PDB file with one MODEL, atoms N, CA, C and O in Angstrom:
MODEL        1
ATOM      1  N   MET A   1       2.664  10.098 -55.879  1.00  0.00           N
ATOM      2  CA  MET A   1       1.511  10.507 -55.074  1.00  0.00           C
ATOM      3  C   MET A   1       1.865  11.744 -54.215  1.00  0.00           C
ATOM      4  O   MET A   1       2.926  11.800 -53.593  1.00  0.00           O
ATOM      5  N   ILE A   2       0.991  12.682 -54.200  1.00  0.00           N
ATOM      6  CA  ILE A   2       1.178  13.888 -53.410  1.00  0.00           C
ATOM      7  C   ILE A   2       0.840  13.589 -51.966  1.00  0.00           C
ATOM      8  O   ILE A   2      -0.179  12.967 -51.668  1.00  0.00           O
ATOM      9  N   THR A   3       1.708  14.039 -51.068  1.00  0.00           N
ATOM     10  CA  THR A   3       1.440  13.913 -49.671  1.00  0.00           C
ATOM     11  C   THR A   3       1.488  15.304 -49.005  1.00  0.00           C
ATOM     12  O   THR A   3       2.060  16.247 -49.553  1.00  0.00           O
ATOM     13  N   ALA A   4       0.894  15.405 -47.848  1.00  0.00           N
ATOM     14  CA  ALA A   4       0.925  16.690 -47.140  1.00  0.00           C
ATOM     15  C   ALA A   4       2.374  17.055 -46.821  1.00  0.00           C
ATOM     16  O   ALA A   4       2.718  18.237 -46.817  1.00  0.00           O
ATOM     17  N   ALA A   5       3.231  16.067 -46.556  1.00  0.00           N
ATOM     18  CA  ALA A   5       4.636  16.357 -46.264  1.00  0.00           C
ATOM     19  C   ALA A   5       5.266  17.035 -47.501  1.00  0.00           C
ATOM     20  O   ALA A   5       6.039  17.982 -47.352  1.00  0.00           O
ATOM     21  N   ASN A   6       4.960  16.587 -48.646  1.00  0.00           N
ATOM     22  CA  ASN A   6       5.459  17.193 -49.902  1.00  0.00           C
ATOM     23  C   ASN A   6       5.064  18.671 -49.989  1.00  0.00           C
ATOM     24  O   ASN A   6       5.872  19.526 -50.353  1.00  0.00           O
ATOM     25  N   ILE A   7       3.794  18.950 -49.644  1.00  0.00           N
ATOM     26  CA  ILE A   7       3.283  20.274 -49.725  1.00  0.00           C
ATOM     27  C   ILE A   7       3.981  21.199 -48.668  1.00  0.00           C
ATOM     28  O   ILE A   7       4.389  22.317 -48.982  1.00  0.00           O
ATOM     29  N   TYR A   8       4.099  20.701 -47.438  1.00  0.00           N
ATOM     30  CA  TYR A   8       4.794  21.450 -46.393  1.00  0.00           C
ATOM     31  C   TYR A   8       6.203  21.772 -46.833  1.00  0.00           C
ATOM     32  O   TYR A   8       6.653  22.905 -46.664  1.00  0.00           O
ATOM     33  N   GLU A   9       6.900  20.824 -47.382  1.00  0.00           N
ATOM     34  CA  GLU A   9       8.286  20.969 -47.853  1.00  0.00           C
ATOM     35  C   GLU A   9       8.350  22.036 -48.943  1.00  0.00           C
ATOM     36  O   GLU A   9       9.237  22.889 -48.913  1.00  0.00           O
ATOM     37  N   ARG A  10       7.472  22.007 -49.854  1.00  0.00           N
ATOM     38  CA  ARG A  10       7.461  23.002 -50.958  1.00  0.00           C
ATOM     39  C   ARG A  10       7.137  24.372 -50.420  1.00  0.00           C
ATOM     40  O   ARG A  10       7.751  25.347 -50.855  1.00  0.00           O
ATOM     41  N   ILE A  11       6.214  24.496 -49.506  1.00  0.00           N
ATOM     42  CA  ILE A  11       5.899  25.810 -48.916  1.00  0.00           C
ATOM     43  C   ILE A  11       7.143  26.381 -48.243  1.00  0.00           C
ATOM     44  O   ILE A  11       7.515  27.531 -48.480  1.00  0.00           O
ATOM     45  N   ALA A  12       7.780  25.570 -47.405  1.00  0.00           N
ATOM     46  CA  ALA A  12       8.949  25.981 -46.635  1.00  0.00           C
ATOM     47  C   ALA A  12      10.069  26.398 -47.663  1.00  0.00           C
ATOM     48  O   ALA A  12      10.708  27.436 -47.496  1.00  0.00           O
ATOM     49  N   GLU A  13      10.272  25.613 -48.660  1.00  0.00           N
ATOM     50  CA  GLU A  13      11.342  25.949 -49.640  1.00  0.00           C
ATOM     51  C   GLU A  13      11.019  27.255 -50.386  1.00  0.00           C
ATOM     52  O   GLU A  13      11.908  28.085 -50.580  1.00  0.00           O
ATOM     53  N   ALA A  14       9.776  27.443 -50.800  1.00  0.00           N
ATOM     54  CA  ALA A  14       9.369  28.625 -51.536  1.00  0.00           C
ATOM     55  C   ALA A  14       9.522  29.882 -50.643  1.00  0.00           C
ATOM     56  O   ALA A  14       9.971  30.916 -51.138  1.00  0.00           O
ATOM     57  N   ILE A  15       9.167  29.819 -49.361  1.00  0.00           N
ATOM     58  CA  ILE A  15       9.351  30.944 -48.488  1.00  0.00           C
ATOM     59  C   ILE A  15      10.808  31.239 -48.295  1.00  0.00           C
ATOM     60  O   ILE A  15      11.208  32.403 -48.316  1.00  0.00           O
ATOM     61  N   LYS A  16      11.621  30.217 -48.106  1.00  0.00           N
ATOM     62  CA  LYS A  16      13.040  30.458 -47.921  1.00  0.00           C
ATOM     63  C   LYS A  16      13.674  31.064 -49.152  1.00  0.00           C
ATOM     64  O   LYS A  16      14.491  31.977 -49.036  1.00  0.00           O
ATOM     65  N   ARG A  17      13.330  30.596 -50.288  1.00  0.00           N
ATOM     66  CA  ARG A  17      13.900  31.167 -51.548  1.00  0.00           C
ATOM     67  C   ARG A  17      13.461  32.590 -51.804  1.00  0.00           C
ATOM     68  O   ARG A  17      14.183  33.387 -52.403  1.00  0.00           O
ATOM     69  N   SER A  18      12.224  32.904 -51.326  1.00  0.00           N
ATOM     70  CA  SER A  18      11.712  34.261 -51.558  1.00  0.00           C
ATOM     71  C   SER A  18      12.459  35.354 -50.839  1.00  0.00           C
ATOM     72  O   SER A  18      12.501  36.492 -51.307  1.00  0.00           O
ATOM     73  N   GLY A  19      13.052  35.023 -49.701  1.00  0.00           N
ATOM     74  CA  GLY A  19      13.777  35.989 -48.866  1.00  0.00           C
ATOM     75  C   GLY A  19      12.848  36.857 -48.092  1.00  0.00           C
ATOM     76  O   GLY A  19      13.293  37.802 -47.441  1.00  0.00           O
ATOM     77  N   ILE A  20      11.516  36.566 -48.134  1.00  0.00           N
ATOM     78  CA  ILE A  20      10.555  37.394 -47.364  1.00  0.00           C
ATOM     79  C   ILE A  20      10.369  36.744 -46.032  1.00  0.00           C
ATOM     80  O   ILE A  20      10.190  35.529 -45.951  1.00  0.00           O
ATOM     81  N   LYS A  21      10.406  37.527 -44.979  1.00  0.00           N
ATOM     82  CA  LYS A  21      10.273  36.951 -43.654  1.00  0.00           C
ATOM     83  C   LYS A  21       8.840  36.451 -43.407  1.00  0.00           C
ATOM     84  O   LYS A  21       7.869  37.007 -43.922  1.00  0.00           O
ATOM     85  N   GLN A  22       8.746  35.414 -42.625  1.00  0.00           N
ATOM     86  CA  GLN A  22       7.419  34.836 -42.339  1.00  0.00           C
ATOM     87  C   GLN A  22       6.477  35.841 -41.744  1.00  0.00           C
ATOM     88  O   GLN A  22       5.284  35.794 -42.046  1.00  0.00           O
ATOM     89  N   ALA A  23       6.940  36.749 -40.915  1.00  0.00           N
ATOM     90  CA  ALA A  23       6.093  37.801 -40.311  1.00  0.00           C
ATOM     91  C   ALA A  23       5.499  38.695 -41.373  1.00  0.00           C
ATOM     92  O   ALA A  23       4.341  39.106 -41.293  1.00  0.00           O
ATOM     93  N   GLU A  24       6.334  38.995 -42.394  1.00  0.00           N
ATOM     94  CA  GLU A  24       5.847  39.887 -43.475  1.00  0.00           C
ATOM     95  C   GLU A  24       4.805  39.173 -44.328  1.00  0.00           C
ATOM     96  O   GLU A  24       3.813  39.763 -44.756  1.00  0.00           O
ATOM     97  N   ILE A  25       5.055  37.895 -44.563  1.00  0.00           N
ATOM     98  CA  ILE A  25       4.094  37.084 -45.392  1.00  0.00           C
ATOM     99  C   ILE A  25       2.759  37.044 -44.615  1.00  0.00           C
ATOM    100  O   ILE A  25       1.687  37.237 -45.187  1.00  0.00           O
ATOM    101  N   ALA A  26       2.856  36.796 -43.338  1.00  0.00           N
ATOM    102  CA  ALA A  26       1.677  36.700 -42.512  1.00  0.00           C
ATOM    103  C   ALA A  26       0.869  38.039 -42.582  1.00  0.00           C
ATOM    104  O   ALA A  26      -0.352  38.051 -42.737  1.00  0.00           O
ATOM    105  N   ARG A  27       1.618  39.140 -42.460  1.00  0.00           N
ATOM    106  CA  ARG A  27       0.974  40.489 -42.475  1.00  0.00           C
ATOM    107  C   ARG A  27       0.246  40.675 -43.812  1.00  0.00           C
ATOM    108  O   ARG A  27      -0.887  41.154 -43.850  1.00  0.00           O
ATOM    109  N   ARG A  28       0.922  40.284 -44.923  1.00  0.00           N
ATOM    110  CA  ARG A  28       0.272  40.470 -46.216  1.00  0.00           C
ATOM    111  C   ARG A  28      -0.967  39.564 -46.400  1.00  0.00           C
ATOM    112  O   ARG A  28      -1.906  39.906 -47.118  1.00  0.00           O
ATOM    113  N   LEU A  29      -0.932  38.413 -45.733  1.00  0.00           N
ATOM    114  CA  LEU A  29      -2.021  37.457 -45.844  1.00  0.00           C
ATOM    115  C   LEU A  29      -3.152  37.784 -44.884  1.00  0.00           C
ATOM    116  O   LEU A  29      -4.262  37.266 -45.013  1.00  0.00           O
ATOM    117  N   GLY A  30      -2.848  38.685 -43.877  1.00  0.00           N
ATOM    118  CA  GLY A  30      -3.840  38.956 -42.841  1.00  0.00           C
ATOM    119  C   GLY A  30      -4.008  37.859 -41.865  1.00  0.00           C
ATOM    120  O   GLY A  30      -5.102  37.671 -41.333  1.00  0.00           O
ATOM    121  N   ILE A  31      -2.957  37.112 -41.600  1.00  0.00           N
ATOM    122  CA  ILE A  31      -3.061  36.014 -40.627  1.00  0.00           C
ATOM    123  C   ILE A  31      -1.920  36.181 -39.629  1.00  0.00           C
ATOM    124  O   ILE A  31      -1.020  36.995 -39.836  1.00  0.00           O
ATOM    125  N   LYS A  32      -1.964  35.393 -38.525  1.00  0.00           N
ATOM    126  CA  LYS A  32      -0.931  35.446 -37.557  1.00  0.00           C
ATOM    127  C   LYS A  32       0.304  34.737 -38.029  1.00  0.00           C
ATOM    128  O   LYS A  32       0.213  33.739 -38.744  1.00  0.00           O
ATOM    129  N   PRO A  33       1.501  35.250 -37.629  1.00  0.00           N
ATOM    130  CA  PRO A  33       2.760  34.640 -37.989  1.00  0.00           C
ATOM    131  C   PRO A  33       2.837  33.122 -37.581  1.00  0.00           C
ATOM    132  O   PRO A  33       3.493  32.327 -38.254  1.00  0.00           O
ATOM    133  N   GLN A  34       2.178  32.767 -36.511  1.00  0.00           N
ATOM    134  CA  GLN A  34       2.156  31.360 -36.114  1.00  0.00           C
ATOM    135  C   GLN A  34       1.585  30.479 -37.178  1.00  0.00           C
ATOM    136  O   GLN A  34       1.998  29.328 -37.322  1.00  0.00           O
ATOM    137  N   GLN A  35       0.600  31.017 -37.964  1.00  0.00           N
ATOM    138  CA  GLN A  35       0.023  30.162 -39.027  1.00  0.00           C
ATOM    139  C   GLN A  35       1.074  29.804 -40.054  1.00  0.00           C
ATOM    140  O   GLN A  35       1.167  28.663 -40.507  1.00  0.00           O
ATOM    141  N   ILE A  36       1.859  30.797 -40.408  1.00  0.00           N
ATOM    142  CA  ILE A  36       2.915  30.519 -41.433  1.00  0.00           C
ATOM    143  C   ILE A  36       3.870  29.502 -40.866  1.00  0.00           C
ATOM    144  O   ILE A  36       4.305  28.621 -41.608  1.00  0.00           O
ATOM    145  N   SER A  37       4.211  29.564 -39.645  1.00  0.00           N
ATOM    146  CA  SER A  37       5.075  28.598 -38.920  1.00  0.00           C
ATOM    147  C   SER A  37       4.488  27.201 -38.997  1.00  0.00           C
ATOM    148  O   SER A  37       5.205  26.221 -39.197  1.00  0.00           O
ATOM    149  N   CYS A  38       3.134  27.121 -38.831  1.00  0.00           N
ATOM    150  CA  CYS A  38       2.455  25.842 -38.939  1.00  0.00           C
ATOM    151  C   CYS A  38       2.615  25.281 -40.289  1.00  0.00           C
ATOM    152  O   CYS A  38       2.858  24.083 -40.436  1.00  0.00           O
ATOM    153  N   TYR A  39       2.481  26.140 -41.347  1.00  0.00           N
ATOM    154  CA  TYR A  39       2.570  25.611 -42.717  1.00  0.00           C
ATOM    155  C   TYR A  39       3.972  25.120 -42.989  1.00  0.00           C
ATOM    156  O   TYR A  39       4.163  24.111 -43.667  1.00  0.00           O
ATOM    157  N   VAL A  40       4.957  25.834 -42.461  1.00  0.00           N
ATOM    158  CA  VAL A  40       6.389  25.479 -42.758  1.00  0.00           C
ATOM    159  C   VAL A  40       6.779  24.212 -41.993  1.00  0.00           C
ATOM    160  O   VAL A  40       7.560  23.397 -42.484  1.00  0.00           O
ATOM    161  N   HIS A  41       6.227  24.055 -40.789  1.00  0.00           N
ATOM    162  CA  HIS A  41       6.698  22.920 -39.946  1.00  0.00           C
ATOM    163  C   HIS A  41       5.699  21.714 -40.010  1.00  0.00           C
ATOM    164  O   HIS A  41       5.781  20.795 -39.196  1.00  0.00           O
ATOM    165  N   GLY A  42       4.799  21.742 -40.951  1.00  0.00           N
ATOM    166  CA  GLY A  42       3.950  20.563 -41.233  1.00  0.00           C
ATOM    167  C   GLY A  42       2.885  20.328 -40.196  1.00  0.00           C
ATOM    168  O   GLY A  42       2.516  19.178 -39.956  1.00  0.00           O
ATOM    169  N   LYS A  43       2.392  21.334 -39.590  1.00  0.00           N
ATOM    170  CA  LYS A  43       1.344  21.167 -38.591  1.00  0.00           C
ATOM    171  C   LYS A  43      -0.040  21.472 -39.152  1.00  0.00           C
ATOM    172  O   LYS A  43      -1.035  21.016 -38.588  1.00  0.00           O
ATOM    173  N   LYS A  44      -0.136  22.230 -40.246  1.00  0.00           N
ATOM    174  CA  LYS A  44      -1.442  22.590 -40.797  1.00  0.00           C
ATOM    175  C   LYS A  44      -1.243  23.006 -42.230  1.00  0.00           C
ATOM    176  O   LYS A  44      -0.262  23.668 -42.571  1.00  0.00           O
ATOM    177  N   LEU A  45      -2.177  22.617 -43.064  1.00  0.00           N
ATOM    178  CA  LEU A  45      -2.167  23.092 -44.510  1.00  0.00           C
ATOM    179  C   LEU A  45      -2.961  24.383 -44.609  1.00  0.00           C
ATOM    180  O   LEU A  45      -3.957  24.565 -43.909  1.00  0.00           O
ATOM    181  N   PRO A  46      -2.527  25.255 -45.460  1.00  0.00           N
ATOM    182  CA  PRO A  46      -3.301  26.482 -45.630  1.00  0.00           C
ATOM    183  C   PRO A  46      -4.656  26.245 -46.345  1.00  0.00           C
ATOM    184  O   PRO A  46      -4.776  25.309 -47.135  1.00  0.00           O
ATOM    185  N   ALA A  47      -5.624  27.050 -46.082  1.00  0.00           N
ATOM    186  CA  ALA A  47      -6.837  26.990 -46.852  1.00  0.00           C
ATOM    187  C   ALA A  47      -6.583  27.341 -48.306  1.00  0.00           C
ATOM    188  O   ALA A  47      -5.586  28.001 -48.596  1.00  0.00           O
ATOM    189  N   LEU A  48      -7.423  26.937 -49.215  1.00  0.00           N
ATOM    190  CA  LEU A  48      -7.141  27.164 -50.655  1.00  0.00           C
ATOM    191  C   LEU A  48      -6.983  28.634 -50.983  1.00  0.00           C
ATOM    192  O   LEU A  48      -6.124  29.011 -51.780  1.00  0.00           O
ATOM    193  N   ASP A  49      -7.811  29.465 -50.367  1.00  0.00           N
ATOM    194  CA  ASP A  49      -7.682  30.909 -50.694  1.00  0.00           C
ATOM    195  C   ASP A  49      -6.377  31.484 -50.153  1.00  0.00           C
ATOM    196  O   ASP A  49      -5.737  32.348 -50.752  1.00  0.00           O
ATOM    197  N   THR A  50      -6.017  30.945 -48.974  1.00  0.00           N
ATOM    198  CA  THR A  50      -4.727  31.388 -48.397  1.00  0.00           C
ATOM    199  C   THR A  50      -3.536  30.870 -49.251  1.00  0.00           C
ATOM    200  O   THR A  50      -2.553  31.586 -49.439  1.00  0.00           O
ATOM    201  N   LEU A  51      -3.631  29.653 -49.750  1.00  0.00           N
ATOM    202  CA  LEU A  51      -2.602  29.105 -50.590  1.00  0.00           C
ATOM    203  C   LEU A  51      -2.482  29.918 -51.842  1.00  0.00           C
ATOM    204  O   LEU A  51      -1.369  30.220 -52.273  1.00  0.00           O
ATOM    205  N   ALA A  52      -3.593  30.287 -52.444  1.00  0.00           N
ATOM    206  CA  ALA A  52      -3.593  31.075 -53.689  1.00  0.00           C
ATOM    207  C   ALA A  52      -2.901  32.401 -53.469  1.00  0.00           C
ATOM    208  O   ALA A  52      -2.070  32.811 -54.279  1.00  0.00           O
ATOM    209  N   ASN A  53      -3.239  33.088 -52.363  1.00  0.00           N
ATOM    210  CA  ASN A  53      -2.602  34.367 -52.019  1.00  0.00           C
ATOM    211  C   ASN A  53      -1.145  34.209 -51.658  1.00  0.00           C
ATOM    212  O   ASN A  53      -0.326  35.065 -51.993  1.00  0.00           O
ATOM    213  N   LEU A  54      -0.808  33.130 -50.983  1.00  0.00           N
ATOM    214  CA  LEU A  54       0.602  32.862 -50.659  1.00  0.00           C
ATOM    215  C   LEU A  54       1.439  32.725 -51.947  1.00  0.00           C
ATOM    216  O   LEU A  54       2.551  33.242 -52.048  1.00  0.00           O
ATOM    217  N   CYS A  55       0.874  32.025 -52.900  1.00  0.00           N
ATOM    218  CA  CYS A  55       1.580  31.836 -54.215  1.00  0.00           C
ATOM    219  C   CYS A  55       1.777  33.199 -54.884  1.00  0.00           C
ATOM    220  O   CYS A  55       2.835  33.448 -55.461  1.00  0.00           O
ATOM    221  N   LYS A  56       0.791  34.072 -54.820  1.00  0.00           N
ATOM    222  CA  LYS A  56       0.950  35.399 -55.394  1.00  0.00           C
ATOM    223  C   LYS A  56       2.044  36.145 -54.712  1.00  0.00           C
ATOM    224  O   LYS A  56       2.877  36.748 -55.388  1.00  0.00           O
ATOM    225  N   ILE A  57       2.091  36.139 -53.398  1.00  0.00           N
ATOM    226  CA  ILE A  57       3.114  36.823 -52.625  1.00  0.00           C
ATOM    227  C   ILE A  57       4.524  36.316 -52.969  1.00  0.00           C
ATOM    228  O   ILE A  57       5.473  37.085 -53.119  1.00  0.00           O
ATOM    229  N   LEU A  58       4.609  35.013 -53.083  1.00  0.00           N
ATOM    230  CA  LEU A  58       5.927  34.367 -53.348  1.00  0.00           C
ATOM    231  C   LEU A  58       6.225  34.325 -54.853  1.00  0.00           C
ATOM    232  O   LEU A  58       7.306  33.891 -55.250  1.00  0.00           O
ATOM    233  N   ASP A  59       5.308  34.757 -55.673  1.00  0.00           N
ATOM    234  CA  ASP A  59       5.470  34.755 -57.127  1.00  0.00           C
ATOM    235  C   ASP A  59       5.801  33.390 -57.662  1.00  0.00           C
ATOM    236  O   ASP A  59       6.752  33.182 -58.416  1.00  0.00           O
ATOM    237  N   ILE A  60       4.978  32.486 -57.239  1.00  0.00           N
ATOM    238  CA  ILE A  60       5.137  31.039 -57.735  1.00  0.00           C
ATOM    239  C   ILE A  60       3.824  30.514 -58.191  1.00  0.00           C
ATOM    240  O   ILE A  60       2.772  31.057 -57.852  1.00  0.00           O
ATOM    241  N   ASP A  61       3.872  29.447 -58.968  1.00  0.00           N
ATOM    242  CA  ASP A  61       2.683  28.811 -59.489  1.00  0.00           C
ATOM    243  C   ASP A  61       2.201  27.816 -58.415  1.00  0.00           C
ATOM    244  O   ASP A  61       2.997  27.094 -57.816  1.00  0.00           O
ATOM    245  N   ALA A  62       0.870  27.801 -58.189  1.00  0.00           N
ATOM    246  CA  ALA A  62       0.333  26.858 -57.235  1.00  0.00           C
ATOM    247  C   ALA A  62       0.629  25.395 -57.590  1.00  0.00           C
ATOM    248  O   ALA A  62       0.690  24.531 -56.716  1.00  0.00           O
ATOM    249  N   ASN A  63       0.810  25.143 -58.869  1.00  0.00           N
ATOM    250  CA  ASN A  63       1.167  23.769 -59.285  1.00  0.00           C
ATOM    251  C   ASN A  63       2.453  23.325 -58.623  1.00  0.00           C
ATOM    252  O   ASN A  63       2.599  22.151 -58.282  1.00  0.00           O
ATOM    253  N   TYR A  64       3.385  24.241 -58.436  1.00  0.00           N
ATOM    254  CA  TYR A  64       4.607  23.872 -57.754  1.00  0.00           C
ATOM    255  C   TYR A  64       4.392  23.424 -56.322  1.00  0.00           C
ATOM    256  O   TYR A  64       4.916  22.407 -55.869  1.00  0.00           O
ATOM    257  N   ILE A  65       3.580  24.244 -55.615  1.00  0.00           N
ATOM    258  CA  ILE A  65       3.283  23.827 -54.191  1.00  0.00           C
ATOM    259  C   ILE A  65       2.556  22.536 -54.128  1.00  0.00           C
ATOM    260  O   ILE A  65       2.789  21.727 -53.230  1.00  0.00           O
ATOM    261  N   LEU A  66       1.674  22.322 -55.069  1.00  0.00           N
ATOM    262  CA  LEU A  66       0.882  21.085 -55.073  1.00  0.00           C
ATOM    263  C   LEU A  66       1.599  19.898 -55.723  1.00  0.00           C
ATOM    264  O   LEU A  66       1.000  18.851 -55.967  1.00  0.00           O
ATOM    265  N   CYS A  67       2.852  20.079 -55.988  1.00  0.00           N
ATOM    266  CA  CYS A  67       3.747  19.046 -56.539  1.00  0.00           C
ATOM    267  C   CYS A  67       3.243  18.568 -57.868  1.00  0.00           C
ATOM    268  O   CYS A  67       3.414  17.392 -58.189  1.00  0.00           O
ATOM    269  N   GLN A  68       2.647  19.394 -58.638  1.00  0.00           N
ATOM    270  CA  GLN A  68       2.125  19.024 -59.946  1.00  0.00           C
ATOM    271  C   GLN A  68       3.106  19.570 -61.021  1.00  0.00           C
ATOM    272  O   GLN A  68       3.468  20.747 -60.997  1.00  0.00           O
ATOM    273  N   ASP A  69       3.499  18.748 -61.900  1.00  0.00           N
ATOM    274  CA  ASP A  69       4.250  19.160 -63.095  1.00  0.00           C
ATOM    275  C   ASP A  69       3.241  19.319 -64.239  1.00  0.00           C
ATOM    276  O   ASP A  69       2.632  18.339 -64.671  1.00  0.00           O
ATOM    277  N   ILE A  70       3.067  20.536 -64.721  1.00  0.00           N
ATOM    278  CA  ILE A  70       2.086  20.730 -65.763  1.00  0.00           C
ATOM    279  C   ILE A  70       2.371  19.978 -67.021  1.00  0.00           C
ATOM    280  O   ILE A  70       1.510  19.875 -67.895  1.00  0.00           O
ATOM    281  N   ASN A  71       3.592  19.435 -67.137  1.00  0.00           N
ATOM    282  CA  ASN A  71       3.968  18.635 -68.308  1.00  0.00           C
ATOM    283  C   ASN A  71       3.518  17.173 -68.144  1.00  0.00           C
ATOM    284  O   ASN A  71       3.491  16.419 -69.117  1.00  0.00           O
ATOM    285  N   ASP A  72       3.168  16.780 -66.917  1.00  0.00           N
ATOM    286  CA  ASP A  72       2.668  15.425 -66.668  1.00  0.00           C
ATOM    287  C   ASP A  72       1.235  15.297 -67.049  1.00  0.00           C
ATOM    288  O   ASP A  72       0.393  15.834 -66.329  1.00  0.00           O
ATOM    289  N   LYS A  73       0.887  14.655 -68.085  1.00  0.00           N
ATOM    290  CA  LYS A  73      -0.496  14.499 -68.463  1.00  0.00           C
ATOM    291  C   LYS A  73      -0.712  13.045 -68.870  1.00  0.00           C
ATOM    292  O   LYS A  73      -1.824  12.665 -69.236  1.00  0.00           O
TER     293      LYS A  73
ENDMDL
END
């Protein structure tokens, strides 16, 4: 079962692996850096459009963030 905690963890992990600073990600998304911090620290989930753009910036598949294995059917 997918939980918000799983999603927060995946977001934090993906940002860390990307090597892109949270402030730079926020700038590219057009949001405040505090929003990125909220996503990383489990205080708020990103809106779907923000999540989609975040995945583009981090060059990852949204299925990873949403804890979905595309092979699980």
